[in-house]
C-alpha positions in Angstrom: 102.6 32.4 383.4 101.6 35.3 381.2 103.5 36.8 378.3 104.7 39.7 380.6 106.0 37.2 383.1 108.1 35.6 380.4 109.3 39.0 379.2 110.3 40.0 382.8 112.2 36.7 383.2 114.0 37.1 379.9 115.0 40.7 380.8 116.2 39.6 384.3 118.3 36.8 382.8 119.7 39.2 380.1 120.6 41.6 382.9 122.4 39.0 384.9 124.3 37.8 381.8 125.4 41.4 381.1 126.6 41.9 384.7 128.5 38.6 384.5 130.2 39.7 381.3 131.3 43.1 382.6 134.5 42.0 384.2 135.5 40.1 381.1 134.6 43.0 378.8 136.6 45.4 381.0 139.6 43.1 380.9 139.3 42.9 377.1 139.1 46.7 376.8 142.3 47.1 378.9 144.1 44.5 376.8 143.1 46.3 373.6 144.1 49.7 375.0 147.5 48.3 376.0 148.0 46.8 372.5 147.1 50.2 370.9 149.6 52.0 373.2 152.3 49.5 372.4 151.7 49.9 368.6 151.7 53.7 368.9 155.0 53.6 370.9 156.5 51.3 368.2 155.6 53.8 365.5 156.9 56.8 367.4 
């Protein structure tokens, strides 16, 4: 196993980890947006 093989494996693993995190990240963003909207509505 050469250094480039290890690098490719690491990149592939990182890619899978990112893809796995996407739904959670999207959910968190929606939650944050809803909180911000609620806060803005309270201020108005």
